[in-house]
VOFI-839566 format. One record per residue (C-alpha): residue number from 1; x, y, z; residue in three letters. Coordinates in steps of 0.1 Angstrom, whole numbers, plus 5000, padded with zeros to 4 digits. Layout:
BEGIN
NODE seq east north   up type
NODE NUM    X     Y    Z  ALA
...
***
This chain:
BEGIN
NODE seq east north   up type
NODE   1 4531  8689 7854  MET
NODE   2 4529  8725 7841  PHE
NODE   3 4540  8751 7865  LYS
NODE   4 4531  8787 7863  ALA
NODE   5 4557  8817 7860  LEU
NODE   6 4573  8824 7893  ARG
NODE   7 4600  8846 7909  THR
NODE   8 4606  8829 7944  ASN
NODE   9 4583  8795 7943  ALA
NODE  10 4565  8778 7917  PRO
NODE  11 4529  8776 7913  ARG
NODE  12 4509  8746 7897  SER
NODE  13 4481  8753 7875  TRP
NODE  14 4476  8720 7856  SER
NODE  15 4442  8718 7876  ALA
NODE  16 4427  8752 7868  HIS
NODE  17 4437  8772 7836  LYS
NODE  18 4421  8802 7849  SER
NODE  19 4447  8805 7877  SER
NODE  20 4476  8813 7852  VAL
NODE  21 4457  8847 7846  PHE
NODE  22 4456  8856 7882  HIS
NODE  23 4494  8844 7886  THR
NODE  24 4503  8866 7856  MET
NODE  25 4485  8894 7868  ALA
NODE  26 4500  8891 7901  LEU
NODE  27 4535  8889 7884  ARG
NODE  28 4528  8920 7861  LEU
NODE  29 4518  8940 7893  VAL
NODE  30 4547  8929 7910  THR
NODE  31 4571  8936 7882  THR
NODE  32 4558  8970 7878  LEU
NODE  33 4561  8979 7912  LEU
NODE  34 4594  8968 7914  THR
NODE  35 4609  8981 7878  THR
NODE  36 4587  9016 7878  MET
NODE  37 4613  9034 7899  PRO
NODE  38 4640  9020 7880  LEU
NODE  39 4624  9031 7847  ILE
NODE  40 4616  9065 7862  ARG
NODE  41 4650  9070 7874  ALA
NODE  42 4667  9061 7840  SER
NODE  43 4647  9086 7826  GLY
NODE  44 4628  9064 7804  VAL
NODE  45 4593  9075 7795  PRO
NODE  46 4562  9052 7800  LEU
NODE  47 4548  9058 7768  GLU
NODE  48 4566  9054 7736  CYS
NODE  49 4560  9064 7702  GLY
NODE  50 4535  9046 7678  ASP
NODE  51 4522  9016 7700  ARG
NODE  52 4507  8998 7671  SER
NODE  53 4537  8997 7650  ASN
NODE  54 4559  8983 7682  GLN
NODE  55 4533  8959 7688  ASN
NODE  56 4533  8943 7654  GLN
NODE  57 4557  8918 7658  PRO
NODE  58 4541  8906 7692  MET
NODE  59 4512  8891 7670  THR
NODE  60 4536  8872 7651  LEU
NODE  61 4557  8856 7676  LEU
NODE  62 4537  8836 7700  PRO
NODE  63 4529  8806 7678  GLU
NODE  64 4564  8807 7663  LEU
NODE  65 4577  8806 7700  ILE
NODE  66 4553  8777 7711  SER
NODE  67 4563  8755 7683  SER
NODE  68 4599  8761 7689  VAL
NODE  69 4595  8755 7729  LEU
NODE  70 4575  8721 7720  MET
NODE  71 4599  8710 7695  ARG
NODE  72 4632  8718 7712  TYR
NODE  73 4628  8725 7745  PHE
NODE  74 4608  8698 7760  ARG
NODE  75 4630  8679 7784  HIS
NODE  76 4616  8653 7812  PRO
NODE  77 4631  8675 7842  TYR
NODE  78 4648  8705 7827  GLN
NODE  79 4624  8735 7831  PRO
NODE  80 4624  8763 7804  VAL
NODE  81 4638  8797 7818  GLN
NODE  82 4619  8827 7806  PHE
NODE  83 4637  8861 7808  TYR
NODE  84 4622  8893 7799  LEU
NODE  85 4639  8927 7794  ALA
NODE  86 4623  8962 7783  ALA
NODE  87 4632  9000 7786  ASN
NODE  88 4594  9007 7790  SER
NODE  89 4563  8994 7809  VAL
NODE  90 4546  8993 7775  VAL
NODE  91 4570  8967 7764  HIS
NODE  92 4569  8950 7795  TRP
NODE  93 4531  8945 7790  ARG
NODE  94 4534  8932 7756  ALA
NODE  95 4563  8910 7765  GLN
NODE  96 4540  8893 7792  TRP
NODE  97 4512  8891 7766  ASP
NODE  98 4537  8871 7746  VAL
NODE  99 4546  8851 7772  VAL
NODE 100 4509  8844 7783  GLY
NODE 101 4499  8832 7749  LEU
NODE 102 4528  8808 7747  VAL
NODE 103 4519  8795 7781  LEU
NODE 104 4483  8788 7769  ARG
NODE 105 4497  8771 7737  ARG
NODE 106 4522  8746 7757  THR
NODE 107 4498  8742 7789  SER
NODE 108 4505  8708 7802  GLY
NODE 109 4533  8698 7778  HIS
NODE 110 4563  8713 7794  CYS
NODE 111 4576  8732 7827  THR
NODE 112 4580  8768 7823  VAL
NODE 113 4599  8792 7851  VAL
NODE 114 4602  8828 7852  TYR
NODE 115 4639  8835 7856  GLY
NODE 116 4648  8864 7879  ASN
NODE 117 4684  8870 7870  VAL
NODE 118 4692  8890 7902  GLU
NODE 119 4681  8861 7926  ASP
NODE 120 4696  8834 7903  GLN
NODE 121 4729  8828 7922  HIS
NODE 122 4710  8812 7949  GLY
NODE 123 4699  8783 7924  GLN
NODE 124 4718  8749 7929  GLN
NODE 125 4709  8732 7894  HIS
NODE 126 4723  8746 7862  LEU
NODE 127 4699  8762 7838  ARG
NODE 128 4700  8744 7805  THR
NODE 129 4674  8759 7785  GLN
NODE 130 4664  8796 7783  ALA
NODE 131 4642  8820 7761  ILE
NODE 132 4650  8856 7764  LEU
NODE 133 4625  8882 7754  LEU
NODE 134 4643  8916 7747  GLY
NODE 135 4632  8950 7733  GLU
NODE 136 4671  8958 7716  ASP
NODE 137 4706  8946 7719  VAL
NODE 138 4709  8966 7750  ASP
NODE 139 4683  8949 7769  ALA
NODE 140 4697  8916 7758  PHE
NODE 141 4733  8929 7773  GLU
NODE 142 4717  8936 7802  ARG
NODE 143 4702  8901 7805  LEU
NODE 144 4732  8884 7796  LEU
NODE 145 4754  8905 7821  ALA
NODE 146 4737  8889 7850  ASN
NODE 147 4739  8854 7836  PHE
NODE 148 4768  8833 7854  SER
NODE 149 4785  8799 7842  PRO
NODE 150 4776  8785 7878  THR
NODE 151 4741  8789 7874  VAL
NODE 152 4735  8789 7835  ASN
NODE 153 4749  8762 7815  ASP
NODE 154 4762  8779 7784  TYR
NODE 155 4765  8748 7763  SER
NODE 156 4724  8744 7766  GLY
NODE 157 4698  8756 7742  ARG
NODE 158 4689  8793 7739  TYR
NODE 159 4665  8813 7720  LEU
NODE 160 4665  8850 7717  LEU
NODE 161 4632  8871 7705  VAL
NODE 162 4636  8905 7695  LEU
NODE 163 4604  8922 7701  THR
NODE 164 4606  8953 7683  THR
NODE 165 4624  8959 7647  ARG
NODE 166 4657  8976 7648  ASN
NODE 167 4669  9002 7620  SER
NODE 168 4708  8995 7630  LYS
NODE 169 4706  8958 7621  GLN
NODE 170 4743  8950 7609  ASN
NODE 171 4759  8969 7637  ILE
NODE 172 4739  8958 7666  GLU
NODE 173 4738  8920 7653  TRP
NODE 174 4778  8919 7653  HIS
NODE 175 4774  8933 7688  ARG
NODE 176 4748  8910 7700  LEU
NODE 177 4766  8877 7686  PHE
NODE 178 4799  8891 7702  THR
NODE 179 4779  8890 7732  LEU
NODE 180 4768  8854 7730  LEU
NODE 181 4805  8841 7720  TRP
NODE 182 4823  8858 7747  LEU
NODE 183 4800  8831 7769  ARG
NODE 184 4805  8805 7740  HIS
NODE 185 4768  8803 7739  ILE
NODE 186 4766  8786 7705  VAL
NODE 187 4736  8768 7706  HIS
NODE 188 4712  8796 7703  VAL
NODE 189 4687  8812 7676  ASN
NODE 190 4676  8848 7673  VAL
NODE 191 4641  8855 7661  LEU
NODE 192 4635  8887 7645  LEU
NODE 193 4602  8900 7627  THR
NODE 194 4607  8921 7594  THR
NODE 195 4585  8948 7581  ALA
NODE 196 4567  8924 7557  ASN
NODE 197 4556  8899 7582  GLY
NODE 198 4584  8874 7581  THR
NODE 199 4600  8861 7611  VAL
NODE 200 4638  8855 7604  GLN
NODE 201 4661  8830 7624  VAL
NODE 202 4695  8838 7626  TYR
NODE 203 4725  8822 7646  SER
NODE 204 4765  8823 7641  TYR
NODE 205 4794  8803 7634  GLU
NODE 206 4822  8806 7659  PRO
NODE 207 4848  8787 7638  TYR
NODE 208 4848  8791 7599  SER
NODE 209 4878  8784 7575  PRO
NODE 210 4889  8822 7575  ASN
NODE 211 4874  8832 7610  HIS
NODE 212 4888  8815 7642  CYS
NODE 213 4872  8822 7671  GLY
NODE 214 4853  8853 7656  ARG
NODE 215 4814  8848 7651  PRO
NODE 216 4803  8850 7616  VAL
NODE 217 4765  8856 7613  LEU
NODE 218 4742  8833 7592  LYS
NODE 219 4705  8834 7584  LEU
NODE 220 4692  8799 7595  VAL
NODE 221 4661  8800 7579  THR
NODE 222 4627  8824 7575  ALA
NODE 223 4590  8818 7584  PHE
NODE 224 4567  8839 7564  PRO
NODE 225 4539  8851 7585  GLY
NODE 226 4554  8835 7614  GLY
NODE 227 4538  8800 7604  ILE
NODE 228 4560  8769 7608  ILE
NODE 229 4559  8746 7581  ARG
NODE 230 4556  8709 7588  LYS
NODE 231 4591  8705 7574  ARG
NODE 232 4618  8731 7581  HIS
NODE 233 4653  8732 7590  ARG
NODE 234 4665  8717 7622  ASN
NODE 235 4668  8748 7643  LEU
NODE 236 4692  8729 7671  TYR
NODE 237 4707  8701 7655  PRO
NODE 238 4726  8675 7681  ARG
NODE 239 4756  8682 7659  ARG
NODE 240 4759  8719 7660  ARG
NODE 241 4795  8717 7650  LEU
NODE 242 4814  8690 7633  THR
NODE 243 4846  8708 7624  SER
NODE 244 4867  8736 7639  LEU
NODE 245 4882  8741 7604  HIS
NODE 246 4920  8737 7612  ASN
NODE 247 4915  8764 7640  CYS
NODE 248 4941  8765 7668  THR
NODE 249 4931  8754 7705  LEU
NODE 250 4949  8761 7734  GLN
NODE 251 4958  8732 7752  VAL
NODE 252 4969  8731 7789  GLY
NODE 253 4992  8702 7797  SER
NODE 254 5025  8690 7815  PHE
NODE 255 5047  8658 7816  GLU
NODE 256 5034  8631 7835  ALA
NODE 257 5045  8599 7817  LYS
NODE 258 5030  8575 7804  PRO
NODE 259 4999  8598 7804  TYR
NODE 260 5016  8629 7786  THR
NODE 261 5051  8633 7771  PHE
NODE 262 5062  8667 7761  LEU
NODE 263 5080  8663 7731  GLU
NODE 264 5100  8694 7721  ARG
NODE 265 5107  8700 7681  LYS
NODE 266 5135  8718 7669  VAL
NODE 267 5113  8749 7657  ASP
NODE 268 5101  8754 7693  GLY
NODE 269 5068  8738 7687  TYR
NODE 270 5058  8709 7719  THR
NODE 271 5040  8681 7709  GLU
NODE 272 5019  8658 7731  LEU
NODE 273 5029  8622 7734  GLY
NODE 274 5018  8592 7758  GLY
NODE 275 4985  8577 7756  PHE
NODE 276 4965  8609 7764  GLU
NODE 277 4987  8626 7740  GLY
NODE 278 4976  8598 7714  ASP
NODE 279 4939  8604 7721  LEU
NODE 280 4943  8644 7717  LEU
NODE 281 4961  8638 7683  ARG
NODE 282 4934  8614 7670  LEU
NODE 283 4904  8642 7683  LEU
NODE 284 4927  8668 7663  ALA
NODE 285 4924  8647 7632  HIS
NODE 286 4886  8641 7635  ARG
NODE 287 4874  8675 7646  LEU
NODE 288 4902  8693 7623  GLN
NODE 289 4919  8713 7649  PHE
NODE 290 4956  8724 7658  ARG
NODE 291 4969  8720 7690  VAL
NODE 292 4991  8747 7708  ASN
NODE 293 5005  8732 7741  VAL
NODE 294 5006  8757 7770  THR
NODE 295 5026  8743 7800  GLU
NODE 296 5018  8748 7838  SER
NODE 297 5033  8780 7850  PRO
NODE 298 5063  8773 7868  HIS
NODE 299 5059  8737 7865  GLN
NODE 300 5036  8734 7893  VAL
NODE 301 5018  8705 7873  GLN
NODE 302 4981  8700 7886  TRP
NODE 303 4980  8728 7911  GLY
NODE 304 4954  8735 7935  VAL
NODE 305 4916  8742 7927  MET
NODE 306 4900  8768 7944  GLY
NODE 307 4876  8799 7937  PRO
NODE 308 4885  8824 7912  PRO
NODE 309 4918  8838 7919  GLY
NODE 310 4928  8811 7941  ASN
NODE 311 4940  8784 7918  SER
NODE 312 4973  8773 7908  THR
NODE 313 4991  8752 7882  GLY
NODE 314 4973  8739 7852  THR
NODE 315 4939  8744 7871  MET
NODE 316 4946  8782 7870  GLN
NODE 317 4952  8782 7834  LEU
NODE 318 4919  8766 7824  VAL
NODE 319 4897  8786 7853  GLN
NODE 320 4912  8817 7840  ASP
NODE 321 4902  8807 7803  ASP
NODE 322 4938  8810 7790  LEU
NODE 323 4933  8773 7777  VAL
NODE 324 4905  8759 7759  ASP
NODE 325 4912  8725 7776  LEU
NODE 326 4936  8705 7796  VAL
NODE 327 4948  8669 7794  ILE
NODE 328 4971  8655 7817  ALA
NODE 329 4964  8626 7841  CYS
NODE 330 4932  8648 7855  MET
NODE 331 4908  8627 7876  ALA
NODE 332 4873  8635 7883  LEU
NODE 333 4871  8655 7913  ASP
NODE 334 4838  8674 7931  VAL
NODE 335 4860  8704 7938  THR
NODE 336 4871  8708 7903  ARG
NODE 337 4838  8701 7889  SER
NODE 338 4824  8728 7910  ASN
NODE 339 4847  8755 7891  TYR
NODE 340 4851  8734 7856  LEU
NODE 341 4834  8714 7833  LYS
NODE 342 4846  8678 7832  ALA
NODE 343 4842  8658 7799  GLY
NODE 344 4836  8622 7795  TRP
NODE 345 4859  8600 7814  ALA
NODE 346 4881  8583 7787  HIS
NODE 347 4899  8560 7812  TYR
NODE 348 4898  8545 7847  THR
NODE 349 4927  8538 7866  SER
NODE 350 4937  8529 7902  ARG
NODE 351 4958  8547 7929  ILE
NODE 352 4979  8524 7948  LEU
NODE 353 5013  8525 7967  PHE
NODE 354 5046  8517 7952  ALA
NODE 355 5066  8502 7978  VAL
NODE 356 5102  8493 7983  PRO
NODE 357 5115  8458 7974  GLN
NODE 358 5114  8431 7999  GLY
NODE 359 5140  8429 8024  ARG
NODE 360 5170  8406 8013  GLN
NODE 361 5177  8373 8029  TYR
NODE 362 5208  8370 8051  SER
NODE 363 5233  8345 8041  ALA
NODE 364 5222  8324 8073  PHE
NODE 365 5185  8326 8064  GLU
NODE 366 5192  8315 8028  LYS
NODE 367 5204  8280 8044  LEU
NODE 368 5167  8276 8054  PHE
NODE 369 5149  8283 8020  ARG
NODE 370 5149  8249 8002  PRO
NODE 371 5124  8237 8027  PHE
NODE 372 5092  8255 8033  ARG
NODE 373 5080  8260 8070  PHE
NODE 374 5057  8229 8071  ASP
NODE 375 5088  8206 8063  ILE
NODE 376 5110  8223 8087  TRP
NODE 377 5082  8216 8113  ALA
NODE 378 5079  8181 8105  GLY
NODE 379 5118  8173 8105  LEU
NODE 380 5120  8191 8139  GLY
NODE 381 5090  8169 8150  ALA
NODE 382 5108  8138 8140  VAL
NODE 383 5140  8150 8160  LEU
NODE 384 5121  8158 8188  GLY
NODE 385 5105  8120 8189  VAL
NODE 386 5142  8110 8187  VAL
NODE 387 5155  8130 8216  ALA
NODE 388 5122  8120 8236  THR
NODE 389 5129  8082 8230  VAL
NODE 390 5168  8084 8240  VAL
NODE 391 5160  8104 8270  GLY
NODE 392 5135  8079 8281  LEU
NODE 393 5158  8049 8276  LEU
NODE 394 5187  8066 8294  SER
NODE 395 5166  8062 8329  CYS
NODE 396 5169  8033 8350  GLY
NODE 397 5180  7998 8347  GLN
NODE 398 5148  7985 8331  ARG
NODE 399 5152  8012 8305  ALA
NODE 400 5185  7999 8297  ARG
NODE 401 5169  7965 8285  THR
NODE 402 5148  7983 8262  TRP
NODE 403 5177  8002 8248  ARG
NODE 404 5195  7970 8238  GLY
NODE 405 5165  7960 8220  PHE
NODE 406 5162  7992 8201  ILE
NODE 407 5195  8004 8192  TYR
NODE 408 5220  7981 8211  GLY
NODE 409 5240  7983 8242  PRO
NODE 410 5272  7988 8223  SER
NODE 411 5259  8021 8209  VAL
NODE 412 5272  8054 8226  GLN
NODE 413 5256  8089 8222  MET
NODE 414 5228  8078 8203  PRO
NODE 415 5211  8113 8196  LEU
NODE 416 5245  8128 8185  LEU
NODE 417 5249  8097 8162  ARG
NODE 418 5210  8103 8150  ALA
NODE 419 5222  8140 8138  LEU
NODE 420 5256  8127 8124  TYR
NODE 421 5237  8104 8102  LEU
NODE 422 5212  8134 8092  LEU
NODE 423 5242  8153 8086  TRP
NODE 424 5259  8126 8059  GLY
NODE 425 5282  8110 8087  GLY
NODE 426 5290  8072 8084  THR
NODE 427 5278  8042 8107  VAL
NODE 428 5306  8034 8133  VAL
NODE 429 5287  8008 8154  THR
NODE 430 5262  7984 8137  VAL
NODE 431 5236  7969 8162  PRO
NODE 432 5235  7932 8165  ARG
NODE 433 5197  7928 8167  ARG
NODE 434 5175  7926 8136  ASN
NODE 435 5148  7952 8148  PHE
NODE 436 5174  7977 8158  ALA
NODE 437 5194  7971 8121  ARG
NODE 438 5157  7977 8106  SER
NODE 439 5154  8011 8124  LEU
NODE 440 5187  8022 8113  LEU
NODE 441 5183  8012 8076  VAL
NODE 442 5149  8032 8080  LEU
NODE 443 5168  8062 8095  TRP
NODE 444 5194  8061 8067  LEU
NODE 445 5169  8059 8040  TRP
NODE 446 5148  8090 8055  PHE
NODE 447 5181  8112 8060  THR
NODE 448 5193  8103 8026  PHE
NODE 449 5164  8115 8009  VAL
NODE 450 5159  8145 8029  LEU
NODE 451 5197  8155 8024  ARG
NODE 452 5197  8150 7987  THR
NODE 453 5166  8170 7982  LEU
NODE 454 5182  8199 8005  TYR
NODE 455 5216  8198 7989  GLN
NODE 456 5199  8199 7953  GLY
NODE 457 5177  8230 7958  SER
NODE 458 5204  8247 7982  LEU
NODE 459 5227  8249 7952  TYR
NODE 460 5201  8274 7934  LEU
NODE 461 5190  8291 7963  TYR
NODE 462 5226  8302 7973  LEU
NODE 463 5232  8319 7941  GLN
NODE 464 5198  8336 7940  ARG
NODE 465 5196  8372 7955  SER
NODE 466 5163  8365 7972  ALA
NODE 467 5141  8389 7989  THR
NODE 468 5113  8387 8013  TYR
NODE 469 5078  8394 7996  PRO
NODE 470 5071  8434 7992  PRO
NODE 471 5043  8449 8012  ILE
NODE 472 5011  8439 8000  ALA
NODE 473 4985  8457 8023  THR
NODE 474 4981  8492 8036  ILE
NODE 475 4980  8480 8073  ASP
NODE 476 5014  8462 8066  GLU
NODE 477 5027  8498 8057  ILE
NODE 478 5014  8510 8091  GLN
NODE 479 5032  8487 8111  ARG
NODE 480 5065  8501 8095  THR
NODE 481 5082  8532 8098  THR
NODE 482 5081  8539 8060  LEU
NODE 483 5072  8578 8051  HIS
NODE 484 5044  8583 8026  TYR
NODE 485 5054  8603 7995  HIS
NODE 486 5026  8618 7974  MET
NODE 487 5018  8651 7956  VAL
NODE 488 4997  8676 7978  ASN
NODE 489 4963  8670 7961  ILE
NODE 490 4965  8634 7970  ALA
NODE 491 4957  8639 8003  MET
NODE 492 4922  8640 7995  ARG
NODE 493 4923  8602 7992  PHE
NODE 494 4932  8598 8031  PHE
NODE 495 4907  8622 8047  VAL
NODE 496 4893  8593 8067  ASP
NODE 497 4928  8583 8079  ARG
NODE 498 4944  8611 8096  PRO
NODE 499 4971  8593 8110  GLU
NODE 500 4988  8590 8076  ILE
NODE 501 4994  8628 8075  LYS
NODE 502 5017  8627 8104  ARG
NODE 503 5042  8606 8084  ARG
NODE 504 5033  8623 8047  THR
NODE 505 5060  8641 8028  GLN
NODE 506 5048  8660 7998  PHE
NODE 507 5068  8659 7963  ILE
NODE 508 5078  8693 7953  PRO
NODE 509 5064  8706 7918  PRO
NODE 510 5086  8702 7891  GLY
NODE 511 5090  8683 7857  LEU
NODE 512 5075  8648 7863  ASP
NODE 513 5089  8647 7898  THR
NODE 514 5062  8621 7907  LEU
NODE 515 5072  8600 7878  GLY
NODE 516 5112  8605 7890  ASP
NODE 517 5100  8593 7926  GLN
NODE 518 5081  8563 7910  VAL
NODE 519 5111  8551 7890  ALA
NODE 520 5132  8554 7920  GLY
NODE 521 5113  8527 7938  MET
NODE 522 5127  8499 7919  ALA
NODE 523 5161  8502 7934  SER
NODE 524 5170  8535 7949  ARG
NODE 525 5143  8542 7978  TYR
NODE 526 5140  8518 8007  ARG
NODE 527 5126  8544 8035  ASP
NODE 528 5093  8555 8017  ARG
NODE 529 5061  8545 7997  VAL
NODE 530 5048  8565 7968  VAL
NODE 531 5011  8572 7962  VAL
NODE 532 5009  8570 7924  CYS
NODE 533 4984  8557 7896  PRO
NODE 534 4991  8523 7885  GLN
NODE 535 5001  8534 7849  ASP
NODE 536 5031  8551 7861  MET
NODE 537 5043  8520 7879  VAL
NODE 538 5034  8497 7846  ALA
NODE 539 5053  8523 7823  TYR
NODE 540 5086  8522 7845  ASN
NODE 541 5082  8483 7848  ASN
NODE 542 5082  8480 7809  LYS
NODE 543 5110  8503 7804  LEU
NODE 544 5131  8484 7830  SER
NODE 545 5127  8452 7811  ARG
NODE 546 5132  8466 7780  LEU
NODE 547 5166  8480 7794  GLN
NODE 548 5174  8446 7812  GLY
NODE 549 5172  8457 7847  ALA
NODE 550 5167  8432 7873  SER
NODE 551 5144  8447 7895  GLU
NODE 552 5111  8459 7891  LEU
NODE 553 5090  8484 7911  ILE
NODE 554 5065  8467 7935  GLN
NODE 555 5032  8476 7943  VAL
NODE 556 5006  8468 7970  THR
NODE 557 4977  8442 7962  ARG
NODE 558 4952  8468 7979  GLU
NODE 559 4941  8498 7959  SER
NODE 560 4933  8532 7974  ILE
NODE 561 4909  8544 7949  THR
NODE 562 4898  8542 7915  LEU
NODE 563 4910  8568 7893  PHE
NODE 564 4886  8580 7865  PRO
NODE 565 4903  8605 7839  ILE
NODE 566 4888  8630 7820  THR
NODE 567 4894  8664 7799  ILE
NODE 568 4886  8694 7816  TYR
NODE 569 4874  8725 7799  TYR
NODE 570 4865  8760 7814  PRO
NODE 571 4828  8762 7831  LYS
NODE 572 4816  8783 7800  LYS
NODE 573 4831  8761 7773  SER
NODE 574 4809  8745 7745  PHE
NODE 575 4837  8719 7736  LEU
NODE 576 4825  8696 7760  THR
NODE 577 4796  8676 7740  GLN
NODE 578 4817  8681 7706  LEU
NODE 579 4846  8662 7723  PHE
NODE 580 4827  8637 7745  ASP
NODE 581 4808  8626 7713  ARG
NODE 582 4841  8617 7699  GLU
NODE 583 4858  8603 7729  VAL
NODE 584 4830  8580 7736  LEU
NODE 585 4834  8565 7700  ARG
NODE 586 4871  8557 7710  ILE
NODE 587 4867  8545 7741  VAL
NODE 588 4839  8519 7728  GLU
NODE 589 4860  8507 7701  SER
NODE 590 4887  8495 7726  GLY
NODE 591 4914  8520 7711  LEU
NODE 592 4919  8537 7744  MET
NODE 593 4927  8502 7761  GLU
NODE 594 4951  8496 7732  TYR
NODE 595 4971  8525 7736  TRP
NODE 596 4972  8520 7775  VAL
NODE 597 4986  8488 7772  ARG
NODE 598 5011  8495 7748  ASN
NODE 599 5030  8521 7773  TYR
NODE 600 5031  8497 7802  GLY
NODE 601 5033  8462 7818  ASP
NODE 602 5003  8457 7839  TYR
NODE 603 5010  8422 7851  ASP
NODE 604 5019  8433 7887  PHE
NODE 605 5013  8398 7905  GLU
NODE 606 5036  8381 7879  ALA
NODE 607 5062  8408 7887  ASN
NODE 608 5058  8400 7924  ARG
NODE 609 5065  8362 7918  ARG
NODE 610 5091  8368 7891  ALA
NODE 611 5128  8354 7898  PRO
NODE 612 5153  8381 7905  GLN
NODE 613 5179  8367 7885  HIS
NODE 614 5176  8343 7855  THR
NODE 615 5200  8330 7829  GLY
NODE 616 5232  8308 7830  GLU
NODE 617 5241  8287 7861  PRO
NODE 618 5270  8305 7880  HIS
NODE 619 5300  8292 7899  LYS
NODE 620 5295  8292 7939  LEU
NODE 621 5316  8320 7954  THR
NODE 622 5327  8325 7989  LEU
NODE 623 5297  8352 7994  GLN
NODE 624 5273  8321 7983  HIS
NODE 625 5287  8302 8010  LEU
NODE 626 5289  8328 8037  GLU
NODE 627 5258  8310 8056  GLY
NODE 628 5277  8278 8056  ALA
NODE 629 5306  8294 8070  TYR
NODE 630 5287  8310 8096  GLN
NODE 631 5271  8276 8107  LEU
NODE 632 5307  8260 8107  LEU
NODE 633 5316  8291 8131  VAL
NODE 634 5289  8287 8154  GLY
NODE 635 5295  8249 8154  SER
NODE 636 5332  8255 8167  TYR
NODE 637 5320  8275 8190  LEU
NODE 638 5294  8252 8203  LEU
NODE 639 5322  8225 8206  THR
NODE 640 5345  8250 8226  SER
NODE 641 5317  8256 8251  VAL
NODE 642 5311  8218 8256  VAL
NODE 643 5349  8214 8259  PHE
NODE 644 5351  8240 8288  LEU
NODE 645 5320  8225 8306  LEU
NODE 646 5339  8193 8304  GLU
NODE 647 5371  8207 8320  LEU
NODE 648 5348  8222 8346  ALA
NODE 649 5331  8188 8353  SER
NODE 650 5364  8174 8368  LEU
NODE 651 5357  8199 8398  ARG
NODE 652 5319  8197 8399  SER
NODE 653 5300  8164 8405  ALA
NODE 654 5265  8177 8394  VAL
NODE 655 5280  8192 8361  LEU
NODE 656 5299  8155 8354  ARG
NODE 657 5267  8138 8358  ARG
NODE 658 5247  8160 8336  VAL
NODE 659 5275  8154 8305  LEU
NODE 660 5276  8115 8313  GLU
NODE 661 5238  8117 8310  TYR
NODE 662 5240  8137 8278  SER
NODE 663 5266  8115 8264  MET
NODE 664 5246  8081 8277  ASP
***
């Protein structure tokens, strides 16, 4: 639908074209009433010079503007903003006449909105396409002074139309394009009508072999008589810039291994390493620019993002236009996107917890490791059945008959003898009956197999410095007393879990302080968990393997959130489209994933299952047998207790009957 010009609310006039002229008349009257006092106050006369001479460009521009609008500014949902600026009512009327003719030619094909620069700060969507009509460079300066990168997308398409001729072209053009370059508006063309009726189109090059960051004026094309030929030069090529001509870009960064390394050279030059450093190096090669690294002030690393003047660290560098871009483990974030311009996400990582190593098994606990819980449960059930049978056969005269049939009347203390055989003892008394002998043979076979398997496995487990599995979930962390260590900006991941904040300790800013905390989780820290990207863990684990370290950093199976990483630019930067095109090619080629895998060991599950010690077998030491000695001491203590009970039974008939029943 085609929308009429508006100041506060859009009006649709696709149904009746005549309503356009009523709307334009109303706008004109409103504009005159609001601007007349300003014109009178500035001392500008209402009538100026030779009117026919000043209106000559107006007859050539409408068709040209309409053609440019239809070819380059049509968009399915982005309207075209019209801005008008003049020093007199005559020029206001002339500019409105031009706009009216443009609207008549483009009716029903695009959306046009009258842009009120004084009220544009209330807009919520960035304006990406604009056509500015100005009487002279001063008029354009007044319009551009009210533009804001929070409302106007400077990387969009702009068309400036000079509605009068200017005798001071050389001086004024330089000033105009300097104003455009200060806002990094590069996708722009300026229309100028000459005395012979030719409309010339000018633009500028922000980077050239001998002029880095200084606009160089160029004539794009010319249209004799204001008529566009069917084939003419593309005024808004998709690749506006393809090379930065070996100019230097200021890049903000800090050390966050393996994303970025600060490699200081002997000449004082700092080069970026890491897989994001590799990405930047390839971009510099393809786009032909040099890199000058600017480190975060006071090593604050990421810093806090806020309104202008309230940001810190690297965020302050890019927000204050001190650097052209920042690259250093920068995640996409809503707050950052409000004040900065984000590029294409070139890699998506995960945020997770680096957790301590599992608690080591005690020497006594190692004795139970050869068998799993179900084996121990089965053995306990078998011993329970033996104890039940012995207990039932020890009660009454009739039970004695059954006892002689099952294990013989001459066998004393059957329960202790069964345990004695289980631990490898010898048979002292053999039953006479065949059934009892068969039961004895089955028990000997069962205990022999079980004991052999246990002893064979126990030899390995006693030598191994085994630990319990590390913490796997966030709920397990909550059940412990571990503290949460993280950088301050990581608290945004836990806005829905306020209970974590009470146990949080922030990592102070410094040179890769987060990386040091992550590296310490391998063996140094046991009282904390560290919130970090998975790549820092993978990097340190690969480094540990290369150094022959036995302990690797463990992580939770559950990740906290995804972590898309990008490059951030100042809000008004024009580099986003240029860089995104190359970044997308690199990502699609798989090169980014290849770089990432070169810097880390990402098989976290294999690291959880990996044995702690490998290599040649070791001789058993006293330390290995510490659990066996503990069991021996415990057995001697139990024997001493039984001996004391036997002595006490000489004076207690009840205790004597209990002991006799147990021995029987």
